[in-house]
C-alpha positions in Angstrom: 5.4 22.7 170.6 5.9 26.2 171.3 3.9 29.2 170.2 6.7 30.5 168.2 6.9 27.5 166.4 3.1 27.6 165.9 3.3 31.1 164.8 6.2 30.3 162.7 4.3 27.4 161.4 1.3 29.5 161.0 3.2 32.2 159.4 4.8 29.7 157.4 1.5 28.3 156.5 0.1 31.7 155.9 3.2 32.5 153.9 2.7 29.4 152.1 -0.9 30.1 151.6 -0.1 33.7 150.7 2.7 32.5 148.5 0.3 30.0 147.1 -2.4 32.7 146.6 0.2 35.0 145.3 1.5 32.4 143.0 -2.0 31.6 141.9 -2.8 35.3 141.5 0.4 35.8 139.6 -0.3 32.7 137.7 -3.8 33.8 136.9 -2.6 37.2 136.0 0.1 35.8 133.8 -2.4 33.5 132.4 -4.7 36.5 131.7 -1.7 38.4 130.4 -0.9 35.4 128.2 -4.5 35.2 127.1 -4.5 38.9 126.5 -1.3 38.7 124.7 -2.6 35.8 122.7 -5.7 37.8 122.0 -3.7 40.8 121.2 -1.5 38.7 119.1 -4.5 37.1 117.5 -6.0 40.6 117.0 -2.8 41.8 115.7 -2.6 38.7 113.4 -6.2 39.3 112.4 -5.5 42.9 111.9 -2.5 42.0 109.9 -4.6 39.6 107.9 -7.3 42.1 107.6 -4.7 44.6 106.5 -3.2 42.1 104.1 -6.7 41.3 103.0 -7.5 44.9 102.6 -4.3 45.4 100.7 -5.0 42.3 98.7 -8.5 43.6 98.1 -7.2 47.0 97.3 -4.7 45.4 95.0 -7.3 43.1 93.6 -9.6 46.1 93.2 -6.8 47.9 91.5 -6.0 44.8 89.4 -9.7 44.5 88.6 -9.8 48.1 87.8 -6.8 47.8 85.7 -8.2 44.6 84.1 -11.5 46.5 83.5 -9.5 49.2 81.9 -7.5 46.7 79.9 -10.7 44.8 79.1 -12.3 48.0 78.0 -9.3 48.9 76.0 -9.3 45.4 74.5 -13.0 45.5 73.9 -12.6 48.8 72.2 -9.6 47.3 70.3 -11.6 44.2 69.6 -14.5 46.3 68.4 -12.1 48.2 66.3 -10.5 45.0 65.1 -14.0 43.6 64.4 -14.8 46.8 62.4 -11.5 46.5 60.7 -12.3 42.7 60.1 -15.7 43.6 58.7 -14.1 46.2 56.5 -11.4 43.7 55.5 -14.1 41.0 55.0 -16.1 43.4 52.9 -12.9 44.4 51.0 -12.1 40.7 50.7 -15.6 40.0 49.4 -15.2 42.8 46.9 -11.8 41.5 46.0 -13.2 37.9 45.7 -16.0 39.3 43.5 -13.4 41.1 41.5 -11.2 37.9 41.4 -14.2 35.8 40.4 -15.1 38.4 37.7 -11.4 38.5 36.7 -11.4 34.6 36.7 -14.5 34.5 34.6 -13.0 37.1 32.3 -9.8 35.1 32.3 -11.8 31.9 31.4 -13.6 33.8 28.7 -10.3 35.2 27.5 -8.7 31.7 27.7 -11.7 30.2 25.8 -11.4 33.1 23.3 -7.7 32.5 23.1 -8.2 28.7 22.5 -10.9 29.5 19.9 -8.6 32.0 18.3 -5.7 29.5 18.4 -8.0 26.8 17.0 -9.1 29.2 14.3 -5.5 30.0 13.6 -4.7 26.3 13.5 -7.5 25.6 11.1 -6.4 28.5 9.0 -2.9 27.1 9.1 -4.1 23.6 8.2 -6.2 25.1 5.4 -3.3 27.1 4.2 -1.0 24.0 4.3 -3.7 22.0 2.5 -4.0 24.7 -0.1 -0.2 24.7 -0.4 -0.1 20.9 -0.7 -2.9 21.1 -3.3 -1.0 23.8 -5.2 2.2 21.8 -4.9 0.3 18.7 -6.0 -1.3 20.5 -8.9 2.1 21.8 -9.9 3.6 18.4 -9.5 0.7 16.9 -11.6 1.3 19.6 -14.2 5.1 19.0 -14.1 4.5 15.2 -14.2 2.1 15.4 -17.1 4.5 17.8 -18.9 7.5 15.5 -18.4 5.5 12.4 -19.3 4.3 14.3 -22.4 8.0 15.1 -23.1 8.9 11.4 -22.8 6.2 10.6 -25.5 7.4 13.5 -27.7 11.0 12.3 -27.5 9.8 8.8 -28.3 8.0 10.0 -31.4 11.1 11.9 -32.5 13.2 8.8 -31.9 10.9 6.7 -34.2 11.1 9.4 -36.8 14.9 9.6 -36.6 15.1 5.8 -36.7 13.0 5.6 -39.9 15.1 8.4 -41.4 18.2 6.4 -40.9 19.6 8.5 -38.0 20.0 5.5 -35.6 22.4 7.2 -33.2 20.2 10.2 -32.6 17.2 7.8 -32.4 18.9 5.8 -29.7 19.8 8.9 -27.7 16.3 10.2 -27.9 14.9 6.8 -26.9 17.2 6.8 -23.9 15.9 10.3 -22.9 12.3 9.1 -23.4 13.0 6.2 -21.1 14.5 8.4 -18.5 11.5 10.9 -18.4 9.0 8.1 -18.6 10.5 6.1 -15.7 11.2 9.2 -13.5 7.7 10.5 -13.8 5.8 7.1 -13.8 4.8 7.3 -17.4 3.4 4.5 -19.4 6.1 2.4 -21.2 3.3 0.7 -23.1 2.3 4.0 -24.8 2.5 3.4 -28.6 5.3 5.9 -29.3 7.4 5.0 -26.1 7.2 1.3 -26.7 8.0 1.6 -30.4 11.0 3.8 -29.7 12.4 1.4 -27.1 11.8 -1.5 -29.5 13.5 0.1 -32.4 16.4 1.6 -30.4 17.1 -1.7 -28.6 17.8 -3.5 -31.9 14.2 -4.0 -33.1 13.0 -7.2 -34.6 15.3 -10.1 -35.4 14.1 -11.7 -38.6 15.0 -15.3 -39.6 14.0 -17.3 -42.6 14.6 -20.9 -41.6 13.0 -22.7 -44.5 10.8 -22.4 -47.5 7.2 -22.7 -46.4 4.9 -20.4 -44.5 5.5 -20.5 -40.7 2.2 -21.9 -39.3 3.0 -22.5 -35.6 5.7 -21.9 -33.0 6.1 -22.8 -29.3 8.8 -22.4 -26.7 10.2 -25.5 -25.1 10.6 -25.6 -21.3 14.3 -25.1 -21.7 13.8 -21.8 -23.6 14.4 -23.1 -27.1 11.9 -22.5 -29.9 10.2 -25.1 -32.1 8.3 -24.0 -35.2 6.7 -25.7 -38.2 5.9 -24.7 -41.7 3.3 -25.4 -44.4 6.1 -27.0 -46.5 6.5 -30.0 -44.1 9.4 -28.5 -42.1 10.2 -28.6 -38.4 12.8 -26.3 -37.0 14.5 -25.9 -33.6 16.0 -22.6 -32.8 18.7 -22.4 -30.1 19.9 -18.9 -29.4 21.1 -17.6 -32.8 21.2 -20.9 -34.5 18.3 -22.6 -36.4 18.3 -26.3 -37.1 16.0 -28.2 -39.3 14.7 -31.3 -37.5 12.5 -32.6 -40.2 11.6 -31.7 -43.8 9.2 -33.4 -46.2 7.1 -31.3 -48.7 4.5 -34.1 -48.8 3.4 -32.9 -45.4 1.9 -29.5 -44.5 2.1 -28.6 -40.8 -0.7 -26.4 -39.4 -0.3 -26.6 -35.6 2.2 -27.4 -32.8 1.8 -28.1 -29.1 4.4 -29.0 -26.5 3.4 -31.1 -23.5 6.2 -31.9 -21.0 9.2 -33.1 -23.0 7.2 -34.1 -26.0 6.2 -31.9 -29.0 3.2 -32.7 -31.3 3.1 -31.4 -34.8 -0.1 -31.7 -36.8 -0.1 -32.1 -40.6 -3.0 -31.1 -42.8 -2.7 -34.6 -44.3 -4.1 -36.2 -41.1 -0.7 -37.2 -39.6 0.5 -36.4 -36.1 4.3 -36.1 -35.4 5.7 -36.8 -32.0 9.1 -35.4 -31.2 10.8 -36.2 -27.9 14.2 -34.7 -26.9 16.6 -35.0 -29.9 15.2 -38.1 -31.3 13.8 -38.4 -34.8 10.0 -37.7 -35.0 7.5 -40.5 -34.8 4.8 -40.2 -37.4 1.3 -41.4 -36.4 -1.3 -41.6 -39.2 -4.7 -40.5 -38.0 -7.1 -43.0 -39.6 -10.2 -41.5 -41.1 -9.0 -37.9 -40.4 -7.9 -35.5 -43.1 -7.7 -31.7 -43.4 -6.6 -31.6 -39.7 -5.5 -28.1 -38.8 -5.7 -27.4 -35.0 -4.5 -29.0 -31.7 -5.6 -28.2 -28.1 -4.5 -29.6 -24.8 -7.2 -31.5 -22.8 -7.3 -33.0 -19.3 -5.9 -36.4 -18.4 -3.0 -36.3 -20.9 -5.0 -36.0 -24.0 -5.1 -33.9 -27.1 -8.0 -32.5 -29.0 -7.5 -32.7 -32.8 -9.7 -30.6 -35.0 -10.2 -31.3 -38.7 -12.6 -29.7 -41.1 -15.8 -31.4 -39.8 -14.5 -33.7 -37.0 -13.2 -33.5 -33.5 -11.0 -36.3 -32.2 -9.4 -37.2 -28.8 -5.9 -38.5 -29.0 -4.5 -40.4 -26.0 -0.9 -39.5 -25.5 0.0 -42.6 -23.5 -1.7 -45.0 -26.0 -0.5 -42.9 -29.0 -3.9 -43.4 -30.7 -7.2 -41.8 -31.4 -9.8 -43.0 -28.9 -12.8 -41.1 -30.0 -14.0 -39.1 -33.0 -17.3 -37.2 -33.6 -18.6 -35.5 -36.7 -19.8 -31.9 -36.3 -22.7 -30.3 -38.1 -20.6 -27.3 -39.1 -17.1 -26.7 -40.1 -14.7 -26.2 -37.1 -13.1 -22.7 -37.1 -10.9 -23.0 -34.0 -10.1 -25.2 -30.9 -8.2 -24.0 -27.9 -7.9 -24.6 -24.2 -10.8 -27.1 -24.1 -13.1 -25.0 -26.2 -14.3 -25.5 -29.8 -15.9 -22.9 -32.2 -17.6 -23.5 -35.5 -18.3 -21.4 -38.6 -21.9 -21.1 -37.5 -20.7 -18.9 -34.6 -21.3 -21.6 -31.9 -19.1 -22.3 -28.9 -18.6 -25.5 -27.0 -16.7 -26.7 -24.0 -15.0 -30.1 -24.4 -13.7 -32.5 -21.7 -11.2 -35.4 -22.1 -13.9 -37.8 -23.2 -15.1 -35.5 -26.0 -18.3 -34.5 -24.3 -19.5 -31.2 -25.7 -21.5 -28.6 -24.0 -22.8 -25.6 -25.9 -22.2 -22.1 -24.4 -24.3 -19.1 -25.3 -22.4 -15.9 -25.6 -24.8 -13.3 -27.1 -22.1 -10.6 -26.9 -19.8 -12.6 -29.1 -20.4 -11.9 -32.8 -18.8 -13.5 -35.8 -16.8 -16.6 -36.4 -14.1 -17.2 -33.8 -10.7 -18.0 -35.4 -8.5 -17.6 -32.2 -9.1 -18.0 -28.5 -7.0 -17.7 -25.3 -7.5 -17.2 -21.6 -5.3 -16.3 -18.6 -3.9 -19.1 -16.5 -6.3 -18.6 -13.7 -9.3 -17.8 -15.9 -9.6 -14.2 -14.8 -10.1 -13.1 -18.4 -10.4 -14.5 -21.9 -10.1 -13.2 -25.4 -11.8 -14.2 -28.6 -10.5 -13.3 -32.1 -12.8 -13.3 -35.0 -12.7 -13.7 -38.8 -13.6 -10.0 -39.4 -10.7 -8.8 -37.2 -12.6 -8.0 -34.0 -11.3 -9.1 -30.6 -13.8 -9.6 -27.7 -12.4 -9.3 -24.2 -14.2 -11.0 -21.3 -13.4 -10.7 -17.6 -14.2 -13.1 -14.9 -16.9 -10.8 -13.5 -18.7 -10.7 -16.8 -17.3 -7.5 -18.3 -17.2 -7.5 -22.1 -15.2 -5.2 -24.3 -14.8 -5.0 -28.1 -11.2 -4.3 -29.2 -11.1 -2.9 -32.7 -7.7 -2.5 -34.3 -7.1 -5.2 -36.8 -8.4 -5.0 -40.4 -8.5 -8.7 -41.2 -8.8 -12.2 -39.6 -7.2 -12.8 -36.2 -4.8 -15.7 -36.6 -3.6 -16.1 -33.0 -3.9 -14.7 -29.5 -1.4 -15.0 -26.6 -1.4 -13.7 -23.0 1.9 -12.7 -21.5 2.0 -10.8 -18.2 -0.2 -7.7 -18.5 -0.4 -7.9 -22.2 -2.7 -9.6 -24.8 -0.9 -10.1 -28.0 -2.8 -10.6 -31.3 -1.7 -11.4 -34.8 -3.7 -10.9 -38.0 -3.8 -11.4 -41.7 -3.5 -7.6 -41.9 0.3 -8.2 -41.4 0.4 -6.7 -37.9 1.1 -7.9 -34.4 -0.5 -5.8 -31.7 -0.3 -5.5 -27.9 -3.4 -4.8 -25.8 -3.0 -3.9 -22.1 -5.7 -6.5 -21.3 -6.0 -6.0 -17.5 -6.4 -2.3 -17.9 -9.1 -2.6 -20.6 -7.2 -0.3 -23.0 -8.9 -0.1 -26.4 -6.0 1.4 -28.3 -3.3 -1.2 -29.1 0.4 -0.9 -29.6 1.6 -2.2 -33.0 4.6 -4.3 -32.0 5.5 -5.4 -35.5 4.4 -5.1 -39.1 5.3 -8.0 -41.3 5.7 -8.4 -45.0 2.7 -10.7 -45.3 0.0 -12.5 -43.2 1.1 -13.1 -39.6 0.0 -16.7 -38.9 1.1 -17.5 -35.4 2.5 -16.2 -32.1 4.6 -17.6 -29.3 5.6 -15.9 -26.0 8.7 -16.9 -24.1 7.8 -18.2 -20.6 9.7 -15.4 -18.8 7.7 -12.8 -20.7 10.7 -11.2 -22.3 10.1 -12.0 -26.0 7.4 -12.8 -28.5 8.0 -14.8 -31.7 5.7 -14.4 -34.8 5.6 -16.5 -38.0 4.3 -15.2 -41.3 3.2 -16.5 -44.7 6.6 -15.4 -46.2 8.3 -18.0 -44.1 9.8 -15.4 -41.7 10.3 -16.1 -38.1 10.4 -12.8 -36.2 11.6 -12.3 -32.6 10.6 -9.1 -30.8 11.6 -8.1 -27.3 8.5 -7.2 -25.2 10.1 -6.7 -21.8 10.8 -3.1 -21.0 13.7 -4.1 -18.8 15.3 -6.1 -21.6 14.8 -3.3 -24.1 16.3 -0.9 -21.7 19.4 -3.1 -21.1 19.8 -3.5 -24.9 19.4 0.3 -25.3 22.0 0.9 -22.7 24.5 -1.3 -24.4 23.9 0.4 -27.8 24.4 3.9 -26.4 28.0 5.1 -27.2 27.7 8.7 -25.8 25.4 11.2 -24.1 23.4 14.0 -25.7 25.5 17.1 -26.1 24.4 20.3 -24.4 23.3 21.7 -27.7 21.3 18.5 -28.5 19.8 18.7 -25.0 18.7 22.3 -25.6 17.3 21.4 -29.0 15.3 18.3 -28.2 14.5 18.7 -24.5 14.8 22.5 -23.7 17.1 25.0 -22.0 14.8 25.3 -19.0 15.3 21.6 -18.0 18.6 21.0 -16.2 21.0 18.9 -18.2 21.7 15.4 -17.0 23.6 12.3 -18.2 21.2 9.9 -19.8 23.8 7.1 -19.8 24.1 7.4 -16.0 20.3 7.2 -15.6 19.7 4.0 -17.6 
């Protein structure tokens, strides 16, 4: 190999080495440059970040400063708001206190208002009560005035009737009825009852026979049987009177109706039985005379009283089954009781067992006795004209009004009717204990017996002159009869004269 080639090779090697060294050097330099560039870049980046951080810090500082300013402003504002809140709280507290005070005042005012309202209400109620009392007092005065007017008109009616002015009497009786009914007056006032009785037709008098009427009773069908001391038996149907029996050898003293059978007792000691329309059956009572009184007993038996004997008559057997003699004369038997002239009283059963009853309040000889259907009250009539009223609870009252012996007593509705030998028939309002009677009828002689119709509309009396007198006792019946008898109304002049100009005119006929 030649030198050239070696040199070339060497040069080439050197060149290669130099190139390699140069390449290395360049490469290192580039590497350093790159590192420097990286460092520079890193520094630049760091500087940038630092700058950013500084900017951020500056901005944060600015923000913090701004926030501090805002915070201070807000704190100041909050403090101001707190102060304002405190002021508002204090003001609210004051307002609350004012409100509470106002509420308390409102409650007090409300309570005062309620009290005032209650006081006003009480005053109103007191005023209304006073007004009602005044109106009631006026009403009472007006009522008493009109009731008194009814009684006055009744008295005028009776006066006019007795004077023969029957038309005027009827008109005044109608006006009396109107005022008495309208203002709840008492139709059983003496004058009002008498005016209605007279104006409605008054008493109907019959003289069926010759002898004194000694007893009368209504039959279940509403007809009337009566007997006389001249041995006569009469049957009255409406306006007709028929003699059923007549024989002057007998003298009837009492009459009782049981079912469809009538029993008439003669003083001669004979008992007559009448059934339906058949002729009477005469039953002589052996050993009995001067018999004068009958009374119903239990078990279908009759008690027969004679002067000194009491006997039990069996209706089914038609005979006397027992008789006893009494120590004293018998004065009256009625409703299972017997009285004697020594003033003694006995109860009697169907077997004639007597039990003495002591009534210290009862004075005198009992000649008539009756009691209400349920025994709520009883009445005793005496020989001296006194009537003793006894209620179930033991109340006693003395009814003085008759002047002579009480001959009969009857109870009808609210009334106790009494007849007497003083020629009068009186009505006592028994269940009201009234001591002043109403004189229903004044006869021409002794009133010997009474009978009341079962419907309570009429009472029949018999007297010693042989008169049978029928009197209406029902206010409704008297009013209806009065209405039929009215032919016209009071004229205006008659109204002003008898009633008064201050009372408005009204038709009496329309009010009945």
